[in-house]
C-alpha positions as CSV (number, residue, x, y, z in Angstrom):
1,X,-0.2,-0.2,0.1
2,X,0.8,3.6,-0.6
3,X,2.8,5.6,1.8
4,X,1.2,8.8,2.1
5,X,1.6,12.1,4.3
6,X,-1.0,14.3,5.8
7,X,-1.0,18.3,4.7
8,X,-3.1,21.1,3.6
9,X,-4.1,21.2,-0.1
10,X,-2.6,24.7,0.2
11,X,1.1,22.6,1.4
12,X,0.3,20.1,-0.6
13,X,0.6,22.5,-3.7
14,X,3.8,24.2,-2.7
15,X,5.2,21.1,-2.8
16,X,4.5,20.1,-5.4
17,X,5.7,23.1,-7.4
18,X,8.5,23.6,-5.6
19,X,9.2,19.2,-6.9
20,X,8.8,20.6,-10.7
21,X,11.3,20.9,-13.0
22,X,11.9,21.5,-16.7
23,X,14.0,19.9,-19.5
24,X,15.2,20.7,-22.5
25,X,18.1,19.8,-25.0
26,X,19.5,18.4,-21.8
27,X,19.3,21.2,-19.2
28,X,17.5,21.1,-16.8
29,X,16.5,24.0,-14.4
30,X,13.0,24.4,-11.9
31,X,10.3,25.3,-13.5
32,X,8.9,27.5,-10.6
33,X,11.4,29.8,-9.9
34,X,9.3,31.1,-6.6
35,X,5.9,32.8,-6.1
36,X,4.9,35.5,-6.2
37,X,1.9,37.3,-3.8
38,X,-0.6,39.5,-1.9
39,X,-2.0,38.4,0.8
40,X,-5.7,38.7,2.4
41,X,-8.3,36.8,4.2
42,X,-8.8,34.7,1.1
43,X,-4.8,32.9,1.0
44,X,-3.6,33.9,3.9
45,X,-4.1,31.0,6.4
46,X,-4.0,28.9,2.8
47,X,-1.0,29.7,0.6
48,X,0.3,32.1,3.1
49,X,0.6,29.2,6.0
50,X,2.0,27.2,3.3
51,X,4.5,29.2,1.8
52,X,5.1,30.4,5.9
53,X,6.2,26.8,6.8
54,X,8.0,26.2,3.5
55,X,10.7,29.0,4.4
56,X,10.8,28.0,7.9
57,X,11.9,24.8,7.2
58,X,14.3,25.9,4.5
59,X,15.5,28.1,7.2
60,X,16.2,25.8,9.7
61,X,17.9,23.7,7.5
62,X,20.2,26.3,5.9
63,X,18.8,25.6,2.2
64,X,17.3,27.6,-0.3
65,X,13.1,27.5,0.4
66,X,11.6,25.1,-2.0
67,X,9.0,27.9,-3.5
68,X,10.5,31.5,-2.5
69,X,7.6,34.3,-1.7
70,X,8.4,37.5,-3.7
71,X,5.8,39.9,-2.0
72,X,4.5,42.6,-4.7
73,X,2.4,45.3,-4.8
74,X,0.4,45.3,-7.2
75,X,-2.1,41.9,-8.6
76,X,-1.7,42.7,-12.1
77,X,2.0,44.3,-11.5
78,X,2.9,40.6,-10.1
79,X,2.1,39.1,-13.3
80,X,3.7,40.7,-15.6
81,X,6.6,40.1,-13.2
82,X,6.4,36.3,-13.8
83,X,5.8,36.7,-17.7
84,X,8.6,38.6,-18.2
85,X,10.8,36.5,-16.1
86,X,9.7,33.6,-18.3
87,X,10.1,35.5,-22.2
88,X,13.9,36.1,-20.6
89,X,14.3,32.5,-20.0
90,X,12.6,31.0,-22.8
91,X,9.9,29.9,-21.8
92,X,11.4,27.3,-19.3
93,X,10.9,28.8,-16.3
94,X,8.0,30.7,-14.7
95,X,6.8,31.9,-11.6
96,X,3.1,31.4,-9.1
97,X,1.0,34.2,-8.6
98,X,-1.4,33.8,-5.6
99,X,-3.8,36.5,-4.9
100,X,-6.7,36.2,-2.3
101,X,-10.5,36.4,-2.7
102,X,-12.2,38.7,-5.1
103,X,-10.3,42.3,-6.0
104,X,-7.7,41.0,-5.8
105,X,-7.8,37.9,-7.9
106,X,-9.7,39.7,-10.6
107,X,-6.9,42.0,-10.8
108,X,-4.4,38.9,-12.1
109,X,-7.4,39.3,-15.6
110,X,-4.8,41.9,-17.3
111,X,-2.0,39.8,-16.2
112,X,-3.4,36.4,-17.6
113,X,-4.7,37.8,-20.4
114,X,-1.2,39.2,-21.6
115,X,0.4,35.8,-20.7
116,X,-2.2,33.9,-22.8
117,X,-1.6,36.3,-26.3
118,X,1.9,36.2,-26.1
119,X,2.0,32.3,-25.5
120,X,4.4,33.4,-22.4
121,X,3.6,30.3,-19.0
122,X,2.4,31.8,-16.1
123,X,0.9,30.0,-13.2
124,X,-2.2,32.0,-11.2
125,X,-3.3,30.5,-8.0
126,X,-6.5,33.0,-7.9
127,X,-8.6,32.0,-4.3
128,X,-12.1,31.9,-4.4
129,X,-15.1,31.8,-1.8
130,X,-16.5,28.9,0.5
131,X,-16.8,25.4,-1.8
132,X,-18.9,24.7,1.0
133,X,-20.9,27.6,1.4
134,X,-21.1,27.1,4.7
135,X,-21.3,30.7,5.3
136,X,-22.0,32.5,2.3
137,X,-23.3,34.9,0.9
138,X,-19.3,35.8,2.0
139,X,-17.6,39.3,1.7
140,X,-16.7,40.2,-2.0
141,X,-18.2,37.1,-3.0
142,X,-20.7,37.6,-6.7
143,X,-24.4,36.3,-5.7
144,X,-25.4,34.9,-9.7
145,X,-29.0,34.7,-9.6
146,X,-29.5,32.2,-12.1
147,X,-25.8,29.9,-11.4
148,X,-25.5,30.3,-7.9
149,X,-21.7,27.9,-8.7
150,X,-20.4,30.6,-10.5
151,X,-17.8,32.8,-9.3
152,X,-15.7,35.7,-10.0
153,X,-12.9,34.0,-10.9
154,X,-14.9,31.8,-13.6
155,X,-13.8,35.2,-15.7
156,X,-10.3,33.8,-16.0
157,X,-11.5,31.2,-18.4
158,X,-11.5,32.9,-21.4
159,X,-8.0,34.3,-20.9
160,X,-6.2,31.0,-19.9
161,X,-4.9,28.0,-22.1
162,X,-5.6,25.9,-19.1
163,X,-8.8,27.1,-15.8
164,X,-9.7,24.5,-13.0
165,X,-10.9,24.8,-9.5
166,X,-10.0,22.2,-7.0
167,X,-13.6,22.0,-5.2
168,X,-12.5,19.0,-3.7
169,X,-8.7,17.5,-2.6
170,X,-8.8,14.6,-4.2
171,X,-8.9,16.6,-7.6
172,X,-5.7,18.1,-7.0
173,X,-3.3,15.8,-8.4
174,X,-5.0,15.4,-11.9
175,X,-5.3,19.4,-12.0
176,X,-1.9,19.7,-11.1
177,X,-0.4,17.4,-13.7
178,X,-2.6,19.1,-16.7
179,X,-0.8,22.5,-15.0
180,X,2.3,21.7,-15.7
181,X,1.7,19.9,-19.3
182,X,0.7,22.8,-20.2
183,X,3.3,25.1,-19.0
184,X,5.8,22.9,-21.0
185,X,3.6,23.1,-23.8
186,X,5.2,25.1,-26.5
187,X,2.4,24.6,-28.6
188,X,0.2,25.3,-26.3
189,X,1.4,27.2,-23.1
190,X,-0.3,30.8,-21.7
191,X,-1.8,31.5,-18.0
192,X,-2.7,28.4,-16.5
193,X,-5.2,29.1,-13.8
194,X,-6.0,26.9,-10.7
195,X,-8.6,28.3,-8.6
196,X,-8.6,27.9,-5.1
197,X,-11.3,28.2,-2.5
198,X,-10.4,29.5,1.0
199,X,-11.6,26.6,2.5
200,X,-10.4,24.1,0.4
201,X,-7.0,25.7,1.0
202,X,-7.0,25.1,4.5
203,X,-8.5,21.1,4.5
204,X,-5.9,18.2,5.2
205,X,-5.7,15.4,3.7
206,X,-3.6,12.3,2.9
207,X,-1.6,12.5,0.1
208,X,0.6,9.9,-2.0
209,X,3.8,10.7,-1.0
210,X,4.8,9.8,-4.6
211,X,3.0,13.2,-5.9
212,X,6.2,15.0,-4.5
213,X,8.7,13.5,-6.2
214,X,10.8,15.8,-8.5
215,X,9.5,15.1,-11.7
216,X,11.0,16.0,-15.0
217,X,9.0,17.8,-18.1
218,X,10.5,17.9,-20.9
219,X,9.7,20.8,-23.1
220,X,9.3,19.3,-27.0
221,X,10.9,20.2,-30.1
222,X,8.9,18.6,-32.6
223,X,10.3,17.8,-35.8
224,X,8.6,19.1,-38.5
225,X,7.2,15.9,-41.9
226,X,9.9,15.7,-43.8
227,X,6.6,15.5,-46.7
228,X,6.1,19.8,-45.6
229,X,9.6,20.4,-45.5
230,X,9.5,19.5,-49.4
231,X,6.2,21.5,-49.5
232,X,7.7,24.4,-48.4
233,X,10.7,24.4,-50.2
234,X,9.1,23.7,-53.8
235,X,7.4,27.2,-53.2
236,X,10.5,28.5,-51.8
237,X,12.3,27.6,-54.6
238,X,9.9,29.2,-57.3
239,X,10.7,32.4,-55.7
240,X,12.5,35.7,-57.2
241,X,11.7,37.9,-54.0
242,X,10.9,35.9,-51.2
243,X,11.2,37.4,-47.4
244,X,11.5,35.6,-43.9
245,X,9.6,37.3,-41.3
246,X,11.1,36.1,-37.9
247,X,8.7,35.8,-34.8
248,X,9.0,34.9,-31.2
249,X,9.4,31.9,-31.9
250,X,13.0,32.0,-33.2
251,X,13.9,33.2,-29.8
252,X,11.9,30.7,-27.5
253,X,13.3,27.8,-29.7
254,X,16.8,29.2,-29.5
255,X,16.5,29.3,-33.2
256,X,18.8,32.1,-34.0
257,X,21.9,30.3,-35.1
258,X,19.7,28.3,-37.8
259,X,17.6,30.8,-38.9
260,X,21.3,32.7,-39.9
261,X,23.2,29.7,-41.6
262,X,19.4,29.3,-43.5
263,X,19.6,33.3,-44.4
264,X,23.3,33.6,-45.1
265,X,23.4,30.7,-47.6
266,X,20.2,31.4,-49.8
267,X,20.5,35.5,-49.2
268,X,16.6,35.9,-48.2
269,X,16.5,38.8,-46.2
270,X,14.8,39.3,-42.4
271,X,12.2,41.0,-40.9
272,X,11.2,41.4,-37.7
273,X,8.5,41.3,-35.7
274,X,8.2,42.9,-32.1
275,X,8.3,39.1,-30.1
276,X,10.9,38.5,-32.8
277,X,13.1,41.4,-32.9
278,X,17.3,40.6,-32.3
279,X,16.3,36.8,-34.5
280,X,19.4,38.3,-36.3
281,X,21.6,41.0,-34.4
282,X,22.5,44.5,-35.7
283,X,25.0,44.5,-38.6
284,X,24.3,41.0,-40.1
285,X,23.5,41.7,-44.0
286,X,20.2,39.9,-44.6
287,X,18.7,41.8,-41.7
288,X,15.7,44.2,-42.6
289,X,14.9,45.4,-39.0
290,X,11.4,45.3,-38.3
291,X,8.3,45.0,-40.5
292,X,4.5,46.3,-40.9
293,X,3.0,49.2,-39.0
294,X,5.8,50.2,-36.9
295,X,8.4,48.4,-39.4
296,X,11.8,50.1,-41.2
297,X,11.0,51.4,-44.9
298,X,13.8,48.9,-46.1
299,X,11.9,45.7,-44.2
300,X,8.4,47.3,-46.2
301,X,10.0,48.2,-49.4
302,X,10.7,44.4,-49.7
303,X,7.3,43.2,-47.9
304,X,5.6,45.2,-50.9
305,X,7.4,42.9,-53.4
306,X,8.1,40.0,-52.2
307,X,6.6,36.7,-53.7
308,X,7.0,34.5,-51.1
309,X,7.2,35.2,-47.1
310,X,8.2,32.9,-44.9
311,X,7.1,33.4,-41.4
312,X,8.7,31.5,-38.7
313,X,7.2,31.6,-35.4
314,X,5.0,34.4,-35.7
315,X,1.1,34.6,-35.3
316,X,0.6,36.9,-38.1
317,X,-0.9,40.1,-35.8
318,X,-2.0,43.4,-37.3
319,X,1.3,45.1,-37.2
320,X,3.3,42.9,-39.0
321,X,1.0,42.6,-41.8
322,X,0.7,46.4,-41.7
323,X,-3.2,45.2,-41.1
324,X,-2.8,43.3,-44.4
325,X,-1.4,45.3,-46.9
326,X,2.3,45.3,-46.2
327,X,2.7,42.2,-48.9
328,X,1.1,43.6,-51.2
329,X,2.5,41.7,-54.5
330,X,-0.3,40.3,-56.8
331,X,-0.2,36.0,-55.8
332,X,2.0,36.1,-52.9
333,X,2.3,32.6,-50.7
334,X,3.0,32.2,-47.5
335,X,5.3,29.7,-45.7
336,X,4.3,29.1,-42.0
337,X,6.9,27.6,-39.5
338,X,5.4,27.4,-36.0
339,X,5.1,24.6,-33.3
340,X,1.6,25.9,-33.1
341,X,-1.1,24.9,-35.6
342,X,-2.9,28.0,-34.8
343,X,-0.8,30.0,-36.3
344,X,0.8,27.5,-39.3
345,X,-2.6,27.8,-40.8
346,X,-2.6,31.9,-41.2
347,X,-2.6,33.5,-45.1
348,X,-3.9,30.2,-46.5
349,X,-0.2,29.1,-46.3
350,X,2.3,26.1,-46.3
351,X,1.5,24.6,-43.2
352,X,5.1,23.5,-41.3
353,X,4.4,22.2,-38.0
354,X,6.8,21.8,-36.0
355,X,9.9,23.2,-33.5
356,X,11.5,26.7,-35.0
357,X,14.9,25.4,-35.1
358,X,14.4,21.9,-36.3
359,X,12.3,23.3,-39.0
360,X,14.7,26.0,-40.6
361,X,17.4,23.6,-40.0
362,X,15.6,20.9,-42.3
363,X,14.7,23.8,-44.8
364,X,18.2,24.8,-45.1
365,X,18.9,21.2,-45.9
366,X,16.1,21.0,-48.4
367,X,16.7,24.3,-50.1
368,X,20.6,23.5,-50.5
369,X,22.4,25.3,-53.1
370,X,19.3,27.3,-54.3
371,X,20.1,31.2,-53.4
372,X,18.5,34.2,-54.4
373,X,20.4,36.5,-57.1
374,X,23.2,38.4,-56.3
375,X,20.9,41.8,-57.2
376,X,18.4,41.1,-54.6
377,X,21.1,41.0,-52.2
378,X,22.4,44.3,-53.2
379,X,19.3,45.8,-53.2
380,X,18.8,44.5,-49.5
381,X,22.0,46.0,-48.7
382,X,21.1,49.8,-50.0
383,X,17.4,49.8,-48.8
384,X,19.1,49.4,-45.2
385,X,22.1,51.3,-45.7
386,X,19.6,53.7,-46.4
387,X,17.3,53.6,-43.4
388,X,20.2,53.0,-41.1
389,X,20.6,56.7,-41.8
390,X,17.4,57.9,-40.7
391,X,17.8,56.3,-37.8
392,X,21.3,57.8,-37.1
393,X,19.7,61.2,-37.3
394,X,16.9,60.1,-35.4
395,X,19.8,59.2,-32.5
396,X,21.1,62.0,-33.4
397,X,19.3,65.4,-34.0
398,X,20.3,68.2,-36.5
399,X,21.3,71.3,-34.8
400,X,18.1,72.7,-36.5
401,X,15.9,70.3,-34.8
402,X,17.2,71.0,-31.5
403,X,17.0,74.7,-31.4
404,X,13.8,74.4,-32.2
405,X,13.7,72.8,-29.1
406,X,12.4,74.2,-26.1
407,X,14.8,74.8,-23.2
408,X,15.5,71.3,-21.2
409,X,13.5,69.3,-24.0
410,X,15.3,65.9,-25.8
411,X,13.4,64.1,-28.7
412,X,12.8,60.6,-27.8
413,X,15.0,59.6,-30.4
414,X,17.6,60.9,-28.8
415,X,17.0,59.5,-26.1
416,X,16.6,56.1,-27.0
417,X,19.6,56.4,-29.4
418,X,21.5,57.7,-26.5
419,X,20.8,54.2,-24.1
420,X,21.2,52.1,-27.1
421,X,24.7,53.6,-27.3
422,X,25.9,53.8,-24.0
423,X,24.3,50.9,-22.3
424,X,26.4,47.4,-22.7
425,X,25.6,44.7,-25.8
426,X,24.1,42.3,-23.2
427,X,21.7,44.8,-21.4
428,X,18.1,44.6,-21.7
429,X,16.1,47.2,-23.6
430,X,11.8,46.7,-22.1
431,X,9.0,48.8,-22.9
432,X,5.2,48.0,-23.6
433,X,3.4,50.7,-25.0
434,X,2.7,54.3,-26.3
435,X,4.9,55.7,-29.1
436,X,7.9,54.0,-27.7
437,X,7.4,50.4,-28.7
438,X,7.3,51.6,-32.3
439,X,10.3,54.1,-32.3
440,X,12.7,50.8,-30.8
441,X,11.0,48.3,-32.7
442,X,12.0,50.7,-35.5
443,X,15.5,51.9,-34.1
444,X,16.8,49.8,-31.4
445,X,20.2,48.4,-32.7
446,X,20.0,45.1,-31.0
447,X,23.4,43.7,-30.2
448,X,22.5,40.5,-28.0
449,X,19.5,37.5,-28.4
450,X,18.3,38.7,-25.3
451,X,18.5,42.1,-25.4
452,X,15.3,43.3,-26.4
453,X,12.3,42.7,-24.7
454,X,8.9,44.7,-25.9
455,X,5.5,43.4,-25.0
456,X,3.3,44.2,-28.0
457,X,1.1,41.2,-28.2
458,X,-1.6,43.1,-25.6
459,X,0.5,46.2,-25.2
460,X,-0.4,46.8,-21.9
461,X,0.2,50.2,-20.1
462,X,2.6,49.4,-16.6
463,X,3.6,46.1,-17.7
464,X,7.1,48.1,-17.8
465,X,8.6,48.2,-14.4
466,X,7.3,45.4,-13.1
467,X,8.2,43.2,-16.3
468,X,11.9,45.1,-15.2
469,X,12.1,43.4,-12.3
470,X,11.3,40.2,-13.8
471,X,14.1,40.3,-16.3
472,X,16.2,41.3,-14.0
473,X,15.6,37.9,-11.6
474,X,15.8,35.8,-14.5
475,X,19.6,37.4,-14.9
476,X,21.2,39.6,-12.8
477,X,24.1,40.3,-15.3
478,X,22.6,41.9,-17.1
479,X,20.9,45.2,-16.9
480,X,17.4,46.0,-17.5
481,X,16.7,49.3,-19.2
482,X,12.5,50.2,-18.2
483,X,11.2,52.5,-21.2
484,X,8.8,54.3,-19.7
485,X,6.6,57.7,-20.7
486,X,4.2,59.3,-18.0
487,X,1.2,57.8,-19.0
488,X,2.1,54.1,-18.7
489,X,4.2,54.6,-15.3
490,X,1.0,56.2,-13.7
491,X,-0.6,53.1,-14.3
492,X,1.9,50.8,-11.9
493,X,4.5,53.0,-10.6
494,X,3.9,50.9,-7.0
495,X,6.3,47.7,-8.1
496,X,9.2,50.3,-7.5
497,X,8.4,49.8,-4.1
498,X,8.8,45.6,-4.5
499,X,12.3,46.6,-5.9
500,X,13.3,48.5,-3.3
501,X,12.3,46.1,-1.3
502,X,14.4,42.8,-2.7
503,X,16.9,45.0,-3.9
504,X,16.7,44.6,-7.1
505,X,18.7,47.1,-9.7
506,X,16.8,48.2,-12.9
507,X,16.9,51.6,-14.7
508,X,13.8,52.8,-15.5
509,X,14.3,56.1,-18.0
510,X,10.7,57.8,-17.4
511,X,10.0,60.3,-20.1
512,X,7.9,63.0,-19.1
513,X,5.7,64.3,-22.2
514,X,2.3,65.8,-20.1
515,X,0.4,63.0,-21.8
516,X,-0.2,60.3,-24.6
517,X,2.3,60.8,-26.8
518,X,1.4,57.7,-29.4
519,X,-2.6,58.4,-29.0
520,X,-2.0,61.6,-29.2
521,X,-0.3,60.9,-32.6
522,X,-3.1,58.4,-33.5
523,X,-5.7,60.8,-32.6
524,X,-4.7,63.6,-34.4
525,X,-4.3,61.4,-37.6
526,X,-8.0,59.8,-37.4
527,X,-9.1,63.7,-37.2
528,X,-9.6,63.8,-33.1
529,X,-7.4,66.5,-32.7
530,X,-5.8,64.8,-29.8
531,X,-8.7,65.3,-27.5
532,X,-8.8,63.8,-23.9
533,X,-5.0,62.9,-24.5
534,X,-2.7,65.4,-22.9
535,X,-2.2,65.7,-18.6
536,X,-4.1,69.3,-18.7
537,X,-6.5,71.5,-16.3
538,X,-10.1,72.0,-17.7
539,X,-9.3,75.6,-18.8
540,X,-12.3,78.2,-18.2
541,X,-14.5,77.2,-21.2
542,X,-14.8,73.6,-19.7
543,X,-12.1,72.1,-21.7
544,X,-9.0,70.3,-20.9
545,X,-6.6,71.8,-22.9
546,X,-5.3,74.3,-19.7
547,X,-2.2,74.6,-18.1
548,X,0.3,71.2,-17.9
549,X,-0.5,69.3,-14.5
550,X,1.8,70.1,-12.1
551,X,3.2,66.6,-11.2
552,X,6.4,65.8,-10.1
553,X,6.9,62.2,-11.1
554,X,10.9,62.4,-10.2
555,X,9.5,63.1,-6.6
556,X,6.9,60.2,-6.8
557,X,9.6,58.0,-7.7
558,X,11.5,59.2,-4.9
559,X,9.1,59.4,-2.5
560,X,8.5,55.2,-3.0
561,X,12.6,54.6,-2.3
562,X,14.4,54.7,-6.3
563,X,17.4,57.0,-6.6
564,X,16.4,59.6,-9.1
565,X,18.3,61.4,-11.2
566,X,16.9,64.2,-13.1
567,X,18.2,65.6,-16.2
568,X,17.9,68.6,-18.4
569,X,19.9,68.3,-21.2
570,X,21.7,66.1,-23.5
571,X,25.1,65.8,-21.5
572,X,22.9,65.5,-18.3
573,X,21.3,61.9,-20.0
574,X,24.7,61.0,-20.8
575,X,25.7,61.7,-17.1
576,X,22.9,59.9,-15.9
577,X,22.8,56.8,-18.5
578,X,26.7,56.4,-16.8
579,X,26.0,56.7,-13.0
580,X,23.3,54.3,-13.7
581,X,25.5,51.9,-15.3
582,X,28.0,52.3,-12.3
583,X,24.9,52.0,-9.8
584,X,25.4,48.8,-7.1
585,X,23.8,45.1,-8.7
586,X,21.7,45.5,-5.2
587,X,21.3,49.1,-4.7
588,X,17.8,49.0,-6.4
589,X,16.0,51.1,-8.9
590,X,17.2,53.8,-10.7
591,X,15.0,56.3,-12.3
592,X,16.0,58.8,-14.8
593,X,13.8,61.5,-15.5
594,X,13.5,62.9,-18.9
595,X,11.3,65.7,-21.0
596,X,10.5,65.8,-24.8
597,X,9.0,67.1,-27.0
598,X,5.8,64.8,-28.1
599,X,5.4,66.2,-31.0
600,X,9.1,65.3,-32.8
601,X,8.5,61.8,-34.2
602,X,10.7,59.5,-35.3
603,X,11.4,58.2,-38.8
604,X,8.4,57.0,-40.8
605,X,7.5,53.2,-41.8
606,X,5.4,54.0,-45.0
607,X,3.3,51.8,-43.4
608,X,0.0,51.5,-42.2
609,X,-2.4,50.2,-39.0
610,X,-6.5,49.8,-39.6
611,X,-8.2,51.9,-36.9
612,X,-11.4,53.0,-38.5
613,X,-12.2,56.3,-39.1
614,X,-16.2,57.9,-38.5
615,X,-18.4,57.6,-41.2
616,X,-20.1,61.0,-40.7
617,X,-18.5,64.2,-38.4
618,X,-19.0,67.6,-38.5
619,X,-15.4,68.3,-37.9
620,X,-13.4,68.3,-41.1
621,X,-10.8,67.3,-39.9
622,X,-12.5,63.7,-39.4
623,X,-14.2,64.1,-42.4
624,X,-10.6,64.3,-44.4
625,X,-9.3,61.6,-41.8
626,X,-12.3,59.3,-42.9
627,X,-11.2,59.6,-46.4
628,X,-7.8,58.9,-46.2
629,X,-8.9,55.8,-44.6
630,X,-11.5,54.7,-47.1
631,X,-8.0,55.0,-49.7
632,X,-6.3,52.7,-47.5
633,X,-8.8,50.2,-47.4
634,X,-8.8,49.6,-51.2
635,X,-5.4,48.4,-50.9
636,X,-6.0,45.2,-47.9
637,X,-5.6,41.7,-49.0
638,X,-7.4,38.8,-47.8
639,X,-4.4,36.6,-48.0
640,X,-6.8,33.7,-49.4
641,X,-4.9,31.7,-52.1
642,X,-6.0,28.5,-53.1
643,X,-4.4,25.7,-54.6
644,X,-1.2,25.4,-52.8
645,X,-1.0,22.4,-50.2
646,X,-1.8,22.5,-46.7
């Protein structure tokens, strides 16, 4: 008869998670690095007690806790920290996140959506109301009039790749095994949510000891079918102007070398998605940079005439395709190399379902001896050289541009350029929302495969500070430069306190431009005249167009415990970056406050993004914008080519 051990459900969860490991290519590591959390009445006596017991036992033994605990300040933010950690670790490791019943748990919904959309693993342990209903209705309990078993945690169902609730202890082992399966599945990962009623967390049960044995989860590298590789090679060999689009799957598969070898041998140029940026490093002759709505003119010029487009590990987001206008050649064909069939089938492409690295190696073998014409290689280099000169001008604005700026203001391109030049090649730039992701996508020169971290699947304002903590926890040998505008900073500055408490060095470059730079520009282009996008006082006429608000963000960051440097000119920014680089590894957060002019834009991508414009309006600006919108819509393509084998 199997031996058992008596533990609460929460204690069993902690002990089980501490014993899980992942392995790929012979490299093994903990699957769960630790647990981020905020305690309330829903989890303080359940998971809170279990984590305390784990920590005390480890302290007494002089060991690391099985599941180290980090106190967060915002539930959404702690999910961002876990997701950023997972991304930086190529999805081989992540964190668990626990929150109390009700608002604490539902605060994690945004983080769950971000994780699932970006295909990044995170384990969420939201607390729930009593499974026994012995004391209901409880504080913070949802009373659904026709479904008494519905709780607010049901909102996680559509946002999770796996969701279940532990209503009886006997259910826990099967649920935990399914959760680990999804966390380590490269084709099916995302947010994994296990809802834990607060009474069940504290309930004791006799568990088989085998449940807590070390268990290794092997992260698959499924090879593509040889027939699929042959079909893809046949289509590519027929091309005169092929183009590769590298997505995040290149990084997660660690397929950068395989991609570089394929493109070097064949001469195929590479455009990059946000998640795929850095698939080829700056200076590679086949690199054309970002493609799509925030792309380079080099990549977009080639995309417009490409006859075969090979997507590697991309989910073909609308920014990548410029809302289905970027790839404009008549009869353009797609080849999709992806570990997830749901992405491989898009645009009626030739499906190659398999691991990115293995698929690229196999494709290189199938294309051996084939190459594009020399003239096409030369064209790529000319286009890139022209674009690189534009980036250089944005990073080093002319005297004419700087003379037009108000005192104390820099351009955003100048700020990004200086951080790029003065940071180390292995340092990480991080961003998520606003105008900076677009400027970074177009102009940041990536010098290390892990040096670029922009969340642009959900583009979540407030991601930057907590995510920087996650990246730094994933690799303390790299400095992290979190680029955040004042709009994004005000969404979630509180995790600076977590960085202070844990003595995590992150460098936050806080760009103050008194409003929403990106949406202000978009509003203007759509004929809405930047309405409601500036941080200004209400004027005498009742409109929000008065003086800029007297908000001191530098003082705010300082009050949260961060070291803050306020920059007044270019030389001051240079000095601040050097000081940040010399800041102690355990010195906590370092904030550089710099003001920029929101009306000076980076280089234009000569591309489009589909945001509908009001069809009727009394505003001339809106009517003109709708005419332009209608013209752009004529270039939109269905990308449904019949005849290619799937």
